[in-house]
N, C-alpha and C positions, 0 to 999 in steps of 0.2 A: 608357481607364478601367480601373483595377484594382479587383478586388473585395476589400473589407476583411474584418475578422475578429472572432473571438470568444474565442480560446483563449490564444494565446501572447503574453507580454509582448514588446514591441519596444523594446529598450533603447537603440536608436540615435535614437529620435524626440526631437527637441528642441522641436517645436512642432506643435500641431494647430490648423489654420485652419478657421473655420466661416463661409464667405462667405454673404451674404444676397442678393446680386444678381449678375448675370452679369459686370458690370464687374470684380468682384473675382477672376474666374477668369483674368485675363490675366497675373497675377504668377506665372508658372511658372518654376521653377529646377530644375536637375539635383538629384536627391535627393528630389523631391516625388513623392507618389503620391495618386491620387484614392481616397477612401474611400467605398465604396458600402454594400452590405449587410454586409460583414465576414466572409465565409466562407472566403476564401483568404489575404488579406494577413496575418492574425494566426495562420495555421495553420502557419507555418514561419518561420525567421529571415529578416529582410530587411535585411541589413547596409548596403545601398546607399541605404535610405530614411531620410531625416532629418526630413521634414515630411509630415503627412497633411492633405489638404484634404477635409473632410467635406462631401459634397454634399447631405446631408439638409436642411441649413439653407436651401437654395434653395426648398424647398417645392413641388417639381414635382408636379403632379397625376398620380397613378399611372396612371390609365386614363381616356381620353377617347373616348367612343363618339359617332360622328357619321355624317352621310350619306356622308361620304367613306371611312369605315371606322373603324379602331381605332388610336389613338396610345398607345403604351406608353412611359412614362417609363423611362429607364435605371435609376432608383432604385426602380421598382416591385418589390415583393416577389413572388416566385414564387407564394406562397400567395394573394396578392391577385389575380393573373392567373387562377389556378386557380378562384377563387370568382366570377369575372366572370359576371354575369347577361347573357348575350348576347341581342341581338334575335332574334326567332323565325326570321327569314329568313337568318340566318347558319348555313347548313347545315354549315359547316366547324367550328363551335364545339366539338364533341366532341374535335376534335384538340388543343385547348388542354389539356384534362385528361389525355389520353393522353400527351402530351409531358411535362407536369409530373410525372406519376406514373412516368415512365420514368427520372427522375433519381435517382441514388443519394445520399441525404442523410438525416440524422437529423431528429427533430422540431424541434429548436432551429434547425438550418440551414434547414429548410422555411420558417420564419417570419422569417428574416433574409436569406437569399440573394436577390439582385436579378436581374432579367431581364438588365439591361445587364451586370452582372458576369459572368454565365454566358456571354454572347456575347463579351465582351472577353477572357475567359480563353482563348477560341478553342481549346478542347480538342475533339478529334473527337467525343467522346460528349456534348458540350454540347447538351442537348435543346431549349433555347431557340433555338439555331442551327437545329436541324432544323425546329422549328415556324415560325420567321420566314422561313426560306428557302423552305419549301413554300408559304407564303402570300404570297410575293413581297414580303417586308418590305424597307423602305428605312431605312437608318441615317441619322439626322440628327446630324451631327458639328459641334461648336463648336470653332473654332480660337482660339489664344491672341491673335490679332490682332483678335478680335471678329467674324470672318467665320464662314461656315457652308457646309458642303458635304453632299451627299447621295450615298449609295453603297448599292447593293443588298447585302443581308446575304451573298449568295453571293460577292460580290467583297470584302466587308469582311474575312471570314475567309480568310487566304491560306495557312495551313498549320497544323501541329500546334503550338498555343500561339503562333501568329503571326497578326497582323492588320494592317490598313492604317493604324492610328493612328500619327501622328507625335508627337514630344515636345510636350507642352502641349495636345494635342487631347483632348476629352472627348466621349464618346457621350452625346448629350442625350436621344434617344428613338428608337423604332422605329415606323414607320408601316406598317400593314397595310391595303391597299386593300379597299374594300367588295366588289368583284367577286371577289376571291380568297376572301373570307370566305363567299361564297355558293356556293363550289365543293362538289362531292361529293368525299369523301375516303376513302382506305383507308390503314390504318396497320399496320406490322409492325415488331417490335423483338425482339431476342434478346440475352441475356447468358449467360455461362458458369455463372452461379449464379442461384438463384431471385431474389435481390435483389443485383444487381451492375451494374457499369459496362456499358453497351451495347457489344456487339461489332458490331452492325449495326442501323441504324434507317432504314427506308425509308418514304416517304409518297407516295402517288399522289393526284393531283387531276384533276378534270374540270370545266372551265368550262361552266356551264349555258348560257351565251350562244352559244358557238360549238363546243362539244364538244371543245375543245382539251385534250390530255392532257399532264401533266407528272409526271415521277418524280424525287423528291428522294432522294438517296443521302447518308447521313451515318453517322458512328460507325465504319464500316468503312474509310473513306477519311480522309486527313489534312486534307482540307478539304471543305466541302459542295459538292455538284454537283447541278444541276437540269437534267434532260434534257427538252426540250420537243418535242411532236409536234402536228401540226394536228388529229389525231383519234387515237382508240385504235389503237395499232399491233398488228400480229400478234405472236405469240410470237417468231418468228424476227427480225422487225424490232427488237423491244425488246431481245432478247439481243445482237443485232449492235451496236446503239447503245451498250449498256453496255460491250461489249468495246472499241469504238472510242474512247469518251470516257474510260474509266478504265483507263489502263495499269497494269501491275503496280507501277510506282514510286509510284502514288498510294494503294495499299493500306497500311493501318497494320499494323505488325508489333510486337506487344507481348504481355504475359502474358494479355491478354483475348481473343486470337485471332490465329492466323497468317494471312498474306495469302491462302493457298489456301482456307482455311475461310471467310474473309470474302467472297471472290469467289463461292464456291459459294452462300453464303447470299443474296448479292445477286441472283443469277440466280433462285433459288428464290422469294424474297419478291417480286421484280419480277413474276414470272409470276402469283403468287397475287393481287397487287394488280391487275394487268391483268384477270385473270379476274373478280375481285369487282366491279370498276367496269363491266365489260362486262355482267355479269348485272344490275347495278342499272339500266343504261341500257335494258335489254330489258324491264323491268317496266312 
């Protein structure tokens, strides 16, 4: 699924399809692009795209709250997710606002950008990737043959601007389990400017049922990583696992931060998160 747009005229587009039912999504050809919220596709020339397939006409319910957790439609606007009135026992709910507010976007983009588009862009600083990875999100993917497959968000995003979608597949929704939404959480994010793209975004979670701890590392690395522990580790154990799981080749190197800086921040934030969650457990 590609994220659609607001600004630039696409002079190679010969057709805009507006399907009303799933069966119409099987007619996929080279040169097609899924149109979601519209915040990337129209932001730069797309000479290889000749037909847009507008997903809004399918009428997917943006957010579905149930006993099993939260289902987020790929077309759900980030502003809609931000404004969700979560059940009181979802102790992880504040994480939604923290991640939404860490995205670099204008007012117009805020009300048009979709959750699915942010995930499918698969940029390291995609904060919807951070959120859904930390909360054990599962991507529901529809295939052009009418089939369906599920993939954890951590495995869906495979690299910088790379993901597991194949031609003709579309991200339908992201499912967040209720158990993850009841986790205690700790959030850390940094950018090189006051309002800028994240150089590192880390999230810690503790499962109240068994005290299992997980650290999600994003923005500093080319793909999301979720490090799991049966309980809160020591500072040495946590640092050692980060060093083991994240080789230098996985650190992002761009104008928003060099690998050495990002690695340092990861160690710093990881220990802050571990300490915060340990203090919370002691109360």
